[in-house]
Every structure is written in structure tokens, then in C-alpha cells.
N, CA, C, O and CB atoms as a CASP TS submission, in Angstrom:
PFRMAT TS
TARGET T0000
AUTHOR 0000-0000-0000
METHOD Language model
MODEL 1
PARENT N/A
ATOM      1  N   MET     1       0.848  -1.159   0.000  1.00  0.00           N
ATOM      2  CA  MET     1       0.000   0.000   0.000  1.00  0.00           C
ATOM      3  C   MET     1       0.903   1.235   0.000  1.00  0.00           C
ATOM      4  O   MET     1       1.846   1.340   0.785  1.00  0.00           O
ATOM      5  CB  MET     1      -0.970  -0.009   1.221  1.00  0.00           C
ATOM      6  N   SER     2       0.594   2.141  -0.882  1.00  0.00           N
ATOM      7  CA  SER     2       1.411   3.346  -0.988  1.00  0.00           C
ATOM      8  C   SER     2       0.926   4.408   0.006  1.00  0.00           C
ATOM      9  O   SER     2      -0.105   4.254   0.660  1.00  0.00           O
ATOM     10  CB  SER     2       1.373   3.900  -2.432  1.00  0.00           C
ATOM     11  N   GLU     3       1.690   5.464   0.091  1.00  0.00           N
ATOM     12  CA  GLU     3       1.331   6.543   1.010  1.00  0.00           C
ATOM     13  C   GLU     3       0.056   7.250   0.572  1.00  0.00           C
ATOM     14  O   GLU     3      -0.685   7.767   1.408  1.00  0.00           O
ATOM     15  CB  GLU     3       2.470   7.548   1.115  1.00  0.00           C
ATOM     16  N   THR     4      -0.205   7.277  -0.735  1.00  0.00           N
ATOM     17  CA  THR     4      -1.433   7.924  -1.198  1.00  0.00           C
ATOM     18  C   THR     4      -2.663   7.088  -0.874  1.00  0.00           C
ATOM     19  O   THR     4      -3.758   7.635  -0.742  1.00  0.00           O
ATOM     20  CB  THR     4      -1.361   8.179  -2.698  1.00  0.00           C
ATOM     21  N   ASP     5      -2.508   5.772  -0.742  1.00  0.00           N
ATOM     22  CA  ASP     5      -3.646   4.922  -0.396  1.00  0.00           C
ATOM     23  C   ASP     5      -4.030   5.043   1.069  1.00  0.00           C
ATOM     24  O   ASP     5      -5.157   4.713   1.438  1.00  0.00           O
ATOM     25  CB  ASP     5      -3.335   3.480  -0.721  1.00  0.00           C
ATOM     26  N   ILE     6      -3.130   5.502   1.896  1.00  0.00           N
ATOM     27  CA  ILE     6      -3.423   5.647   3.325  1.00  0.00           C
ATOM     28  C   ILE     6      -4.510   6.692   3.548  1.00  0.00           C
ATOM     29  O   ILE     6      -5.250   6.617   4.530  1.00  0.00           O
ATOM     30  CB  ILE     6      -2.149   6.032   4.103  1.00  0.00           C
ATOM     31  N   ARG     7      -4.612   7.659   2.652  1.00  0.00           N
ATOM     32  CA  ARG     7      -5.632   8.699   2.828  1.00  0.00           C
ATOM     33  C   ARG     7      -7.043   8.129   2.771  1.00  0.00           C
ATOM     34  O   ARG     7      -7.962   8.707   3.350  1.00  0.00           O
ATOM     35  CB  ARG     7      -5.473   9.778   1.765  1.00  0.00           C
ATOM     36  N   TYR     8      -7.231   6.998   2.080  1.00  0.00           N
ATOM     37  CA  TYR     8      -8.558   6.390   2.023  1.00  0.00           C
ATOM     38  C   TYR     8      -8.927   5.717   3.339  1.00  0.00           C
ATOM     39  O   TYR     8     -10.101   5.430   3.573  1.00  0.00           O
ATOM     40  CB  TYR     8      -8.622   5.379   0.889  1.00  0.00           C
ATOM     41  N   TYR     9      -7.965   5.465   4.185  1.00  0.00           N
ATOM     42  CA  TYR     9      -8.231   4.960   5.530  1.00  0.00           C
ATOM     43  C   TYR     9      -8.341   6.112   6.525  1.00  0.00           C
ATOM     44  O   TYR     9      -9.221   6.119   7.386  1.00  0.00           O
ATOM     45  CB  TYR     9      -7.127   3.982   5.967  1.00  0.00           C
ATOM     46  N   LEU    10      -7.451   7.075   6.399  1.00  0.00           N
ATOM     47  CA  LEU    10      -7.334   8.127   7.403  1.00  0.00           C
ATOM     48  C   LEU    10      -8.410   9.201   7.277  1.00  0.00           C
ATOM     49  O   LEU    10      -8.964   9.639   8.286  1.00  0.00           O
ATOM     50  CB  LEU    10      -5.980   8.766   7.308  1.00  0.00           C
ATOM     51  N   LEU    11      -8.713   9.629   6.057  1.00  0.00           N
ATOM     52  CA  LEU    11      -9.679  10.707   5.859  1.00  0.00           C
ATOM     53  C   LEU    11     -11.069  10.366   6.401  1.00  0.00           C
ATOM     54  O   LEU    11     -11.624  11.169   7.151  1.00  0.00           O
ATOM     55  CB  LEU    11      -9.777  11.038   4.390  1.00  0.00           C
ATOM     56  N   PRO    12     -11.660   9.215   6.059  1.00  0.00           N
ATOM     57  CA  PRO    12     -12.980   8.915   6.637  1.00  0.00           C
ATOM     58  C   PRO    12     -12.946   8.806   8.156  1.00  0.00           C
ATOM     59  O   PRO    12     -13.905   9.177   8.833  1.00  0.00           O
ATOM     60  CB  PRO    12     -13.520   7.624   6.055  1.00  0.00           C
ATOM     61  N   MET    13     -11.836   8.294   8.688  1.00  0.00           N
ATOM     62  CA  MET    13     -11.711   8.177  10.136  1.00  0.00           C
ATOM     63  C   MET    13     -11.761   9.550  10.800  1.00  0.00           C
ATOM     64  O   MET    13     -12.473   9.745  11.785  1.00  0.00           O
ATOM     65  CB  MET    13     -10.410   7.458  10.504  1.00  0.00           C
ATOM     66  N   VAL    14     -11.014  10.482  10.267  1.00  0.00           N
ATOM     67  CA  VAL    14     -10.958  11.823  10.850  1.00  0.00           C
ATOM     68  C   VAL    14     -12.306  12.524  10.708  1.00  0.00           C
ATOM     69  O   VAL    14     -12.776  13.164  11.649  1.00  0.00           O
ATOM     70  CB  VAL    14      -9.847  12.658  10.181  1.00  0.00           C
ATOM     71  N   ILE    15     -12.929  12.407   9.536  1.00  0.00           N
ATOM     72  CA  ILE    15     -14.212  13.080   9.305  1.00  0.00           C
ATOM     73  C   ILE    15     -15.290  12.538  10.237  1.00  0.00           C
ATOM     74  O   ILE    15     -16.019  13.313  10.856  1.00  0.00           O
ATOM     75  CB  ILE    15     -14.651  12.912   7.842  1.00  0.00           C
ATOM     76  N   VAL    16     -15.397  11.219  10.343  1.00  0.00           N
ATOM     77  CA  VAL    16     -16.414  10.628  11.224  1.00  0.00           C
ATOM     78  C   VAL    16     -16.129  10.989  12.678  1.00  0.00           C
ATOM     79  O   VAL    16     -17.059  11.253  13.440  1.00  0.00           O
ATOM     80  CB  VAL    16     -16.460   9.091  11.054  1.00  0.00           C
ATOM     81  N   PHE    17     -14.869  11.003  13.069  1.00  0.00           N
ATOM     82  CA  PHE    17     -14.520  11.348  14.448  1.00  0.00           C
ATOM     83  C   PHE    17     -14.907  12.787  14.764  1.00  0.00           C
ATOM     84  O   PHE    17     -15.504  13.048  15.808  1.00  0.00           O
ATOM     85  CB  PHE    17     -13.018  11.141  14.690  1.00  0.00           C
ATOM     86  N   ILE    18     -14.577  13.718  13.882  1.00  0.00           N
ATOM     87  CA  ILE    18     -14.890  15.131  14.129  1.00  0.00           C
ATOM     88  C   ILE    18     -16.399  15.356  14.147  1.00  0.00           C
ATOM     89  O   ILE    18     -16.913  16.059  15.017  1.00  0.00           O
ATOM     90  CB  ILE    18     -14.235  16.025  13.058  1.00  0.00           C
ATOM     91  N   LEU    19     -17.113  14.758  13.185  1.00  0.00           N
ATOM     92  CA  LEU    19     -18.566  14.920  13.170  1.00  0.00           C
ATOM     93  C   LEU    19     -19.216  14.261  14.388  1.00  0.00           C
ATOM     94  O   LEU    19     -20.201  14.775  14.918  1.00  0.00           O
ATOM     95  CB  LEU    19     -19.149  14.332  11.884  1.00  0.00           C
ATOM     96  N   GLY    20     -18.678  13.144  14.828  1.00  0.00           N
ATOM     97  CA  GLY    20     -19.215  12.482  16.013  1.00  0.00           C
ATOM     98  C   GLY    20     -19.011  13.297  17.269  1.00  0.00           C
ATOM     99  O   GLY    20     -19.909  13.387  18.106  1.00  0.00           O
ATOM    100  N   ILE    21     -17.849  13.887  17.411  1.00  0.00           N
ATOM    101  CA  ILE    21     -17.580  14.736  18.576  1.00  0.00           C
ATOM    102  C   ILE    21     -18.446  15.990  18.521  1.00  0.00           C
ATOM    103  O   ILE    21     -18.954  16.437  19.549  1.00  0.00           O
ATOM    104  CB  ILE    21     -16.080  15.120  18.643  1.00  0.00           C
ATOM    105  N   ALA    22     -18.621  16.562  17.323  1.00  0.00           N
ATOM    106  CA  ALA    22     -19.431  17.771  17.189  1.00  0.00           C
ATOM    107  C   ALA    22     -20.906  17.491  17.475  1.00  0.00           C
ATOM    108  O   ALA    22     -21.604  18.355  18.007  1.00  0.00           O
ATOM    109  CB  ALA    22     -19.274  18.359  15.788  1.00  0.00           C
ATOM    110  N   ALA    23     -21.384  16.307  17.132  1.00  0.00           N
ATOM    111  CA  ALA    23     -22.796  15.983  17.330  1.00  0.00           C
ATOM    112  C   ALA    23     -23.099  15.523  18.751  1.00  0.00           C
ATOM    113  O   ALA    23     -24.263  15.445  19.145  1.00  0.00           O
ATOM    114  CB  ALA    23     -23.218  14.914  16.352  1.00  0.00           C
ATOM    115  N   LYS    24     -22.070  15.222  19.512  1.00  0.00           N
ATOM    116  CA  LYS    24     -22.267  14.705  20.870  1.00  0.00           C
ATOM    117  C   LYS    24     -22.662  15.847  21.805  1.00  0.00           C
ATOM    118  O   LYS    24     -21.929  16.825  21.949  1.00  0.00           O
ATOM    119  CB  LYS    24     -20.982  14.000  21.386  1.00  0.00           C
ATOM    120  N   ASN    25     -23.806  15.713  22.426  1.00  0.00           N
ATOM    121  CA  ASN    25     -24.227  16.731  23.393  1.00  0.00           C
ATOM    122  C   ASN    25     -24.704  16.093  24.692  1.00  0.00           C
ATOM    123  O   ASN    25     -25.500  16.682  25.424  1.00  0.00           O
ATOM    124  CB  ASN    25     -25.338  17.606  22.801  1.00  0.00           C
ATOM    125  N   ILE    26     -24.222  14.900  24.974  1.00  0.00           N
ATOM    126  CA  ILE    26     -24.625  14.179  26.176  1.00  0.00           C
ATOM    127  C   ILE    26     -23.573  14.412  27.263  1.00  0.00           C
ATOM    128  O   ILE    26     -22.381  14.219  27.025  1.00  0.00           O
ATOM    129  CB  ILE    26     -24.802  12.651  25.883  1.00  0.00           C
ATOM    130  N   ALA    27     -24.008  14.821  28.436  1.00  0.00           N
ATOM    131  CA  ALA    27     -23.075  15.123  29.518  1.00  0.00           C
ATOM    132  C   ALA    27     -22.713  13.885  30.334  1.00  0.00           C
ATOM    133  O   ALA    27     -21.668  13.867  30.985  1.00  0.00           O
ATOM    134  CB  ALA    27     -23.665  16.179  30.430  1.00  0.00           C
ATOM    135  N   ASP    28     -23.545  12.861  30.312  1.00  0.00           N
ATOM    136  CA  ASP    28     -23.276  11.638  31.082  1.00  0.00           C
ATOM    137  C   ASP    28     -22.380  10.702  30.291  1.00  0.00           C
ATOM    138  O   ASP    28     -22.490  10.599  29.069  1.00  0.00           O
ATOM    139  CB  ASP    28     -24.593  10.924  31.455  1.00  0.00           C
ATOM    140  N   TYR    29     -21.497  10.025  30.998  1.00  0.00           N
ATOM    141  CA  TYR    29     -20.628   9.002  30.415  1.00  0.00           C
ATOM    142  C   TYR    29     -19.819   9.535  29.225  1.00  0.00           C
ATOM    143  O   TYR    29     -19.854   8.960  28.137  1.00  0.00           O
ATOM    144  CB  TYR    29     -21.462   7.804  29.975  1.00  0.00           C
ATOM    145  N   LEU    30     -19.104  10.619  29.436  1.00  0.00           N
ATOM    146  CA  LEU    30     -18.336  11.228  28.347  1.00  0.00           C
ATOM    147  C   LEU    30     -17.283  10.284  27.789  1.00  0.00           C
ATOM    148  O   LEU    30     -17.094  10.213  26.575  1.00  0.00           O
ATOM    149  CB  LEU    30     -17.673  12.504  28.826  1.00  0.00           C
ATOM    150  N   ALA    31     -16.599   9.565  28.657  1.00  0.00           N
ATOM    151  CA  ALA    31     -15.542   8.664  28.194  1.00  0.00           C
ATOM    152  C   ALA    31     -16.124   7.536  27.353  1.00  0.00           C
ATOM    153  O   ALA    31     -15.545   7.160  26.334  1.00  0.00           O
ATOM    154  CB  ALA    31     -14.763   8.086  29.386  1.00  0.00           C
ATOM    155  N   LEU    32     -17.257   6.996  27.768  1.00  0.00           N
ATOM    156  CA  LEU    32     -17.896   5.916  27.016  1.00  0.00           C
ATOM    157  C   LEU    32     -18.302   6.388  25.626  1.00  0.00           C
ATOM    158  O   LEU    32     -18.058   5.696  24.638  1.00  0.00           O
ATOM    159  CB  LEU    32     -19.122   5.388  27.772  1.00  0.00           C
ATOM    160  N   HIS    33     -18.914   7.552  25.548  1.00  0.00           N
ATOM    161  CA  HIS    33     -19.320   8.081  24.250  1.00  0.00           C
ATOM    162  C   HIS    33     -18.108   8.401  23.380  1.00  0.00           C
ATOM    163  O   HIS    33     -18.145   8.210  22.164  1.00  0.00           O
ATOM    164  CB  HIS    33     -20.180   9.331  24.434  1.00  0.00           C
ATOM    165  N   PHE    34     -17.051   8.882  23.992  1.00  0.00           N
ATOM    166  CA  PHE    34     -15.828   9.160  23.243  1.00  0.00           C
ATOM    167  C   PHE    34     -15.277   7.878  22.627  1.00  0.00           C
ATOM    168  O   PHE    34     -14.892   7.872  21.457  1.00  0.00           O
ATOM    169  CB  PHE    34     -14.772   9.813  24.153  1.00  0.00           C
ATOM    170  N   PHE    35     -15.233   6.798  23.394  1.00  0.00           N
ATOM    171  CA  PHE    35     -14.710   5.534  22.867  1.00  0.00           C
ATOM    172  C   PHE    35     -15.638   4.922  21.822  1.00  0.00           C
ATOM    173  O   PHE    35     -15.169   4.282  20.880  1.00  0.00           O
ATOM    174  CB  PHE    35     -14.492   4.544  24.002  1.00  0.00           C
ATOM    175  N   ILE    36     -16.937   5.110  21.976  1.00  0.00           N
ATOM    176  CA  ILE    36     -17.872   4.624  20.954  1.00  0.00           C
ATOM    177  C   ILE    36     -17.659   5.375  19.648  1.00  0.00           C
ATOM    178  O   ILE    36     -17.603   4.763  18.582  1.00  0.00           O
ATOM    179  CB  ILE    36     -19.334   4.780  21.429  1.00  0.00           C
ATOM    180  N   ILE    37     -17.541   6.689  19.724  1.00  0.00           N
ATOM    181  CA  ILE    37     -17.299   7.493  18.521  1.00  0.00           C
ATOM    182  C   ILE    37     -15.968   7.117  17.899  1.00  0.00           C
ATOM    183  O   ILE    37     -15.862   7.017  16.677  1.00  0.00           O
ATOM    184  CB  ILE    37     -17.326   8.999  18.852  1.00  0.00           C
ATOM    185  N   MET    38     -14.957   6.908  18.720  1.00  0.00           N
ATOM    186  CA  MET    38     -13.651   6.512  18.202  1.00  0.00           C
ATOM    187  C   MET    38     -13.733   5.147  17.522  1.00  0.00           C
ATOM    188  O   MET    38     -13.129   4.950  16.468  1.00  0.00           O
ATOM    189  CB  MET    38     -12.609   6.483  19.333  1.00  0.00           C
ATOM    190  N   GLY    39     -14.461   4.213  18.100  1.00  0.00           N
ATOM    191  CA  GLY    39     -14.621   2.893  17.496  1.00  0.00           C
ATOM    192  C   GLY    39     -15.355   2.945  16.166  1.00  0.00           C
ATOM    193  O   GLY    39     -14.972   2.270  15.211  1.00  0.00           O
ATOM    194  N   VAL    40     -16.410   3.751  16.109  1.00  0.00           N
ATOM    195  CA  VAL    40     -17.147   3.901  14.848  1.00  0.00           C
ATOM    196  C   VAL    40     -16.260   4.553  13.791  1.00  0.00           C
ATOM    197  O   VAL    40     -16.286   4.148  12.629  1.00  0.00           O
ATOM    198  CB  VAL    40     -18.432   4.739  15.061  1.00  0.00           C
ATOM    199  N   ALA    41     -15.482   5.551  14.180  1.00  0.00           N
ATOM    200  CA  ALA    41     -14.594   6.223  13.234  1.00  0.00           C
ATOM    201  C   ALA    41     -13.539   5.258  12.699  1.00  0.00           C
ATOM    202  O   ALA    41     -13.263   5.249  11.499  1.00  0.00           O
ATOM    203  CB  ALA    41     -13.918   7.431  13.897  1.00  0.00           C
ATOM    204  N   ILE    42     -12.957   4.461  13.558  1.00  0.00           N
ATOM    205  CA  ILE    42     -11.956   3.483  13.116  1.00  0.00           C
ATOM    206  C   ILE    42     -12.601   2.442  12.209  1.00  0.00           C
ATOM    207  O   ILE    42     -12.025   2.059  11.191  1.00  0.00           O
ATOM    208  CB  ILE    42     -11.288   2.795  14.329  1.00  0.00           C
ATOM    209  N   GLY    43     -13.791   1.988  12.574  1.00  0.00           N
ATOM    210  CA  GLY    43     -14.501   1.019  11.738  1.00  0.00           C
ATOM    211  C   GLY    43     -14.812   1.562  10.356  1.00  0.00           C
ATOM    212  O   GLY    43     -14.639   0.860   9.360  1.00  0.00           O
ATOM    213  N   MET    44     -15.271   2.804  10.283  1.00  0.00           N
ATOM    214  CA  MET    44     -15.573   3.405   8.980  1.00  0.00           C
ATOM    215  C   MET    44     -14.302   3.589   8.159  1.00  0.00           C
ATOM    216  O   MET    44     -14.312   3.377   6.946  1.00  0.00           O
ATOM    217  CB  MET    44     -16.284   4.758   9.162  1.00  0.00           C
ATOM    218  N   GLY    45     -13.217   3.978   8.804  1.00  0.00           N
ATOM    219  CA  GLY    45     -11.955   4.119   8.080  1.00  0.00           C
ATOM    220  C   GLY    45     -11.486   2.801   7.502  1.00  0.00           C
ATOM    221  O   GLY    45     -11.039   2.744   6.357  1.00  0.00           O
ATOM    222  N   ILE    46     -11.584   1.736   8.291  1.00  0.00           N
ATOM    223  CA  ILE    46     -11.174   0.415   7.809  1.00  0.00           C
ATOM    224  C   ILE    46     -12.092  -0.053   6.688  1.00  0.00           C
ATOM    225  O   ILE    46     -11.624  -0.611   5.696  1.00  0.00           O
ATOM    226  CB  ILE    46     -11.176  -0.609   8.960  1.00  0.00           C
ATOM    227  N   LEU    47     -13.388   0.169   6.837  1.00  0.00           N
ATOM    228  CA  LEU    47     -14.347  -0.262   5.818  1.00  0.00           C
ATOM    229  C   LEU    47     -14.132   0.468   4.494  1.00  0.00           C
ATOM    230  O   LEU    47     -14.031  -0.172   3.447  1.00  0.00           O
ATOM    231  CB  LEU    47     -15.772  -0.034   6.308  1.00  0.00           C
ATOM    232  N   ILE    48     -14.061   1.780   4.526  1.00  0.00           N
ATOM    233  CA  ILE    48     -13.906   2.554   3.295  1.00  0.00           C
ATOM    234  C   ILE    48     -12.539   2.305   2.673  1.00  0.00           C
ATOM    235  O   ILE    48     -12.437   2.157   1.455  1.00  0.00           O
ATOM    236  CB  ILE    48     -14.099   4.052   3.571  1.00  0.00           C
ATOM    237  N   GLY    49     -11.491   2.257   3.480  1.00  0.00           N
ATOM    238  CA  GLY    49     -10.162   1.964   2.950  1.00  0.00           C
ATOM    239  C   GLY    49     -10.072   0.569   2.370  1.00  0.00           C
ATOM    240  O   GLY    49      -9.438   0.369   1.334  1.00  0.00           O
ATOM    241  N   GLY    50     -10.698  -0.400   3.023  1.00  0.00           N
ATOM    242  CA  GLY    50     -10.698  -1.772   2.512  1.00  0.00           C
ATOM    243  C   GLY    50     -11.443  -1.903   1.199  1.00  0.00           C
ATOM    244  O   GLY    50     -11.002  -2.619   0.300  1.00  0.00           O
ATOM    245  N   VAL    51     -12.574  -1.213   1.084  1.00  0.00           N
ATOM    246  CA  VAL    51     -13.325  -1.231  -0.180  1.00  0.00           C
ATOM    247  C   VAL    51     -12.491  -0.601  -1.293  1.00  0.00           C
ATOM    248  O   VAL    51     -12.486  -1.096  -2.420  1.00  0.00           O
ATOM    249  CB  VAL    51     -14.679  -0.481  -0.029  1.00  0.00           C
ATOM    250  N   HIS    52     -11.793   0.479  -0.984  1.00  0.00           N
ATOM    251  CA  HIS    52     -10.926   1.106  -1.984  1.00  0.00           C
ATOM    252  C   HIS    52      -9.835   0.147  -2.436  1.00  0.00           C
ATOM    253  O   HIS    52      -9.574   0.022  -3.632  1.00  0.00           O
ATOM    254  CB  HIS    52     -10.300   2.387  -1.426  1.00  0.00           C
ATOM    255  N   GLN    53      -9.198  -0.529  -1.489  1.00  0.00           N
ATOM    256  CA  GLN    53      -8.143  -1.479  -1.842  1.00  0.00           C
ATOM    257  C   GLN    53      -8.698  -2.639  -2.664  1.00  0.00           C
ATOM    258  O   GLN    53      -8.037  -3.106  -3.592  1.00  0.00           O
ATOM    259  CB  GLN    53      -7.460  -2.010  -0.578  1.00  0.00           C
ATOM    260  N   LEU    54      -9.892  -3.107  -2.340  1.00  0.00           N
ATOM    261  CA  LEU    54     -10.515  -4.195  -3.092  1.00  0.00           C
ATOM    262  C   LEU    54     -10.797  -3.772  -4.526  1.00  0.00           C
ATOM    263  O   LEU    54     -10.495  -4.519  -5.457  1.00  0.00           O
ATOM    264  CB  LEU    54     -11.810  -4.645  -2.411  1.00  0.00           C
ATOM    265  N   PHE    55     -11.374  -2.583  -4.722  1.00  0.00           N
ATOM    266  CA  PHE    55     -11.639  -2.098  -6.076  1.00  0.00           C
ATOM    267  C   PHE    55     -10.348  -1.912  -6.856  1.00  0.00           C
ATOM    268  O   PHE    55     -10.292  -2.230  -8.044  1.00  0.00           O
ATOM    269  CB  PHE    55     -12.414  -0.785  -6.030  1.00  0.00           C
ATOM    270  N   LEU    56      -9.317  -1.404  -6.207  1.00  0.00           N
ATOM    271  CA  LEU    56      -8.029  -1.219  -6.874  1.00  0.00           C
ATOM    272  C   LEU    56      -7.441  -2.558  -7.289  1.00  0.00           C
ATOM    273  O   LEU    56      -6.909  -2.681  -8.392  1.00  0.00           O
ATOM    274  CB  LEU    56      -7.051  -0.473  -5.961  1.00  0.00           C
ATOM    275  N   TYR    57      -7.526  -3.555  -6.432  1.00  0.00           N
ATOM    276  CA  TYR    57      -7.025  -4.897  -6.730  1.00  0.00           C
ATOM    277  C   TYR    57      -7.788  -5.512  -7.900  1.00  0.00           C
ATOM    278  O   TYR    57      -7.182  -6.073  -8.813  1.00  0.00           O
ATOM    279  CB  TYR    57      -7.135  -5.801  -5.491  1.00  0.00           C
ATOM    280  N   LEU    58      -9.116  -5.408  -7.872  1.00  0.00           N
ATOM    281  CA  LEU    58      -9.926  -5.957  -8.961  1.00  0.00           C
ATOM    282  C   LEU    58      -9.650  -5.244 -10.277  1.00  0.00           C
ATOM    283  O   LEU    58      -9.566  -5.889 -11.322  1.00  0.00           O
ATOM    284  CB  LEU    58     -11.409  -5.858  -8.620  1.00  0.00           C
ATOM    285  N   TRP    59      -9.507  -3.922 -10.241  1.00  0.00           N
ATOM    286  CA  TRP    59      -9.239  -3.148 -11.455  1.00  0.00           C
ATOM    287  C   TRP    59      -7.911  -3.568 -12.080  1.00  0.00           C
ATOM    288  O   TRP    59      -7.829  -3.761 -13.293  1.00  0.00           O
ATOM    289  CB  TRP    59      -9.227  -1.640 -11.141  1.00  0.00           C
ATOM    290  N   LYS    60      -6.886  -3.707 -11.270  1.00  0.00           N
ATOM    291  CA  LYS    60      -5.579  -4.104 -11.794  1.00  0.00           C
ATOM    292  C   LYS    60      -5.622  -5.511 -12.370  1.00  0.00           C
ATOM    293  O   LYS    60      -5.043  -5.762 -13.426  1.00  0.00           O
ATOM    294  CB  LYS    60      -4.517  -4.021 -10.701  1.00  0.00           C
ATOM    295  N   ASN    61      -6.301  -6.435 -11.689  1.00  0.00           N
ATOM    296  CA  ASN    61      -6.372  -7.806 -12.187  1.00  0.00           C
ATOM    297  C   ASN    61      -7.197  -7.909 -13.458  1.00  0.00           C
ATOM    298  O   ASN    61      -6.838  -8.657 -14.366  1.00  0.00           O
ATOM    299  CB  ASN    61      -6.951  -8.718 -11.128  1.00  0.00           C
ATOM    300  N   LEU    62      -8.293  -7.173 -13.539  1.00  0.00           N
ATOM    301  CA  LEU    62      -9.108  -7.214 -14.749  1.00  0.00           C
ATOM    302  C   LEU    62      -8.373  -6.606 -15.934  1.00  0.00           C
ATOM    303  O   LEU    62      -8.464  -7.128 -17.046  1.00  0.00           O
ATOM    304  CB  LEU    62     -10.424  -6.485 -14.524  1.00  0.00           C
ATOM    305  N   SER    63      -7.654  -5.522 -15.720  1.00  0.00           N
ATOM    306  CA  SER    63      -6.893  -4.929 -16.822  1.00  0.00           C
ATOM    307  C   SER    63      -5.738  -5.838 -17.229  1.00  0.00           C
ATOM    308  O   SER    63      -5.419  -5.930 -18.415  1.00  0.00           O
ATOM    309  CB  SER    63      -6.361  -3.539 -16.425  1.00  0.00           C
ATOM    310  N   TRP    64      -5.107  -6.512 -16.267  1.00  0.00           N
ATOM    311  CA  TRP    64      -4.035  -7.452 -16.590  1.00  0.00           C
ATOM    312  C   TRP    64      -4.582  -8.633 -17.376  1.00  0.00           C
ATOM    313  O   TRP    64      -3.953  -9.083 -18.334  1.00  0.00           O
ATOM    314  CB  TRP    64      -3.338  -7.942 -15.310  1.00  0.00           C
ATOM    315  N   PHE    65      -5.747  -9.142 -16.982  1.00  0.00           N
ATOM    316  CA  PHE    65      -6.364 -10.265 -17.685  1.00  0.00           C
ATOM    317  C   PHE    65      -6.734  -9.863 -19.113  1.00  0.00           C
ATOM    318  O   PHE    65      -6.559 -10.651 -20.043  1.00  0.00           O
ATOM    319  CB  PHE    65      -7.615 -10.759 -16.926  1.00  0.00           C
ATOM    320  N   GLY    66      -7.246  -8.640 -19.292  1.00  0.00           N
ATOM    321  CA  GLY    66      -7.586  -8.159 -20.631  1.00  0.00           C
ATOM    322  C   GLY    66      -6.357  -8.045 -21.517  1.00  0.00           C
ATOM    323  O   GLY    66      -6.409  -8.413 -22.690  1.00  0.00           O
ATOM    324  N   LYS    67      -5.257  -7.545 -20.980  1.00  0.00           N
ATOM    325  CA  LYS    67      -4.018  -7.435 -21.756  1.00  0.00           C
ATOM    326  C   LYS    67      -3.480  -8.812 -22.114  1.00  0.00           C
ATOM    327  O   LYS    67      -2.992  -9.022 -23.225  1.00  0.00           O
ATOM    328  CB  LYS    67      -2.959  -6.642 -20.975  1.00  0.00           C
ATOM    329  N   LYS    68      -3.566  -9.741 -21.187  1.00  0.00           N
ATOM    330  CA  LYS    68      -3.079 -11.097 -21.441  1.00  0.00           C
ATOM    331  C   LYS    68      -3.925 -11.777 -22.514  1.00  0.00           C
ATOM    332  O   LYS    68      -3.389 -12.470 -23.379  1.00  0.00           O
ATOM    333  CB  LYS    68      -3.094 -11.929 -20.143  1.00  0.00           C
ATOM    334  N   LYS    69      -5.231 -11.584 -22.463  1.00  0.00           N
ATOM    335  CA  LYS    69      -6.131 -12.171 -23.453  1.00  0.00           C
ATOM    336  C   LYS    69      -5.880 -11.570 -24.832  1.00  0.00           C
ATOM    337  O   LYS    69      -5.881 -12.285 -25.835  1.00  0.00           O
ATOM    338  CB  LYS    69      -7.597 -11.962 -23.039  1.00  0.00           C
ATOM    339  N   LYS    70      -5.667 -10.258 -24.882  1.00  0.00           N
ATOM    340  CA  LYS    70      -5.408  -9.588 -26.153  1.00  0.00           C
ATOM    341  C   LYS    70      -4.078 -10.056 -26.740  1.00  0.00           C
ATOM    342  O   LYS    70      -3.975 -10.251 -27.951  1.00  0.00           O
ATOM    343  CB  LYS    70      -5.404  -8.059 -25.968  1.00  0.00           C
ATOM    344  N   ALA    71      -3.072 -10.237 -25.909  1.00  0.00           N
ATOM    345  CA  ALA    71      -1.769 -10.714 -26.383  1.00  0.00           C
ATOM    346  C   ALA    71      -1.877 -12.143 -26.898  1.00  0.00           C
ATOM    347  O   ALA    71      -1.225 -12.489 -27.884  1.00  0.00           O
ATOM    348  CB  ALA    71      -0.719 -10.634 -25.259  1.00  0.00           C
ATOM    349  N   ALA    72      -2.681 -12.977 -26.257  1.00  0.00           N
ATOM    350  CA  ALA    72      -2.859 -14.361 -26.707  1.00  0.00           C
ATOM    351  C   ALA    72      -3.580 -14.402 -28.044  1.00  0.00           C
ATOM    352  O   ALA    72      -3.274 -15.254 -28.878  1.00  0.00           O
ATOM    353  CB  ALA    72      -3.638 -15.176 -25.662  1.00  0.00           C
ATOM    354  N   GLU    73      -4.526 -13.505 -28.268  1.00  0.00           N
ATOM    355  CA  GLU    73      -5.231 -13.455 -29.549  1.00  0.00           C
ATOM    356  C   GLU    73      -4.300 -13.013 -30.669  1.00  0.00           C
ATOM    357  O   GLU    73      -4.410 -13.507 -31.792  1.00  0.00           O
ATOM    358  CB  GLU    73      -6.432 -12.512 -29.462  1.00  0.00           C
ATOM    359  N   GLN    74      -3.390 -12.093 -30.384  1.00  0.00           N
ATOM    360  CA  GLN    74      -2.455 -11.628 -31.406  1.00  0.00           C
ATOM    361  C   GLN    74      -1.449 -12.709 -31.762  1.00  0.00           C
ATOM    362  O   GLN    74      -1.023 -12.788 -32.914  1.00  0.00           O
ATOM    363  CB  GLN    74      -1.727 -10.374 -30.933  1.00  0.00           C
ATOM    364  N   VAL    75      -1.061 -13.536 -30.817  1.00  0.00           N
ATOM    365  CA  VAL    75      -0.111 -14.614 -31.079  1.00  0.00           C
ATOM    366  C   VAL    75      -0.762 -15.670 -31.960  1.00  0.00           C
ATOM    367  O   VAL    75      -0.091 -16.247 -32.816  1.00  0.00           O
ATOM    368  CB  VAL    75       0.388 -15.243 -29.758  1.00  0.00           C
ATOM    369  N   GLN    76      -2.035 -15.936 -31.776  1.00  0.00           N
ATOM    370  CA  GLN    76      -2.728 -16.955 -32.552  1.00  0.00           C
ATOM    371  C   GLN    76      -2.916 -16.532 -34.003  1.00  0.00           C
ATOM    372  O   GLN    76      -3.043 -17.391 -34.875  1.00  0.00           O
ATOM    373  CB  GLN    76      -4.073 -17.263 -31.926  1.00  0.00           C
ATOM    374  N   MET    77      -2.937 -15.249 -34.280  1.00  0.00           N
ATOM    375  CA  MET    77      -3.129 -14.779 -35.651  1.00  0.00           C
ATOM    376  C   MET    77      -1.904 -14.995 -36.422  1.00  0.00           C
ATOM    377  O   MET    77      -1.853 -14.666 -37.607  1.00  0.00           O
ATOM    378  CB  MET    77      -3.517 -13.329 -35.702  1.00  0.00           C
TER
END
């Protein structure tokens, strides 16, 4: 994973964390709510980053398969 791919994990995490803290207006159990928001933010970062990595992996494999198929057709001619 390159340094540019890390942003797909980090950016959603930061955005969800900031929005979660901004939306929190409960005075009871502050630490519990903080850890819940942190857990949701980490989960969203992992989910969105993982989906990005999966799409990137599939895109590279499909393009590689297409190039290999095209090269095999040219050899047969």
C-alpha cells in the first residue's frame, strides 16, 4: 500500500470522528461516548479503505487479464 492509499483509511476516520464529537451533546458518560465514537470512526476508516483497496485490486487484475487475453489473440493470428 502506498502513502497515497493511506488517505482512504485516514480521511474517513478523521471526518467521522470530528462529526461524532461535534454531534455529541450528552453530559453523562463522556468517556464511554468518546470511545464509541472513536470505534465507529476506526470502523468506517477500515471499511472505506478496505473497499478502496478491493476495487483497486480488482481493477488491476481485470486490466491485466484483458491485456493477457489480447496478447494471446495476437499470437494466434
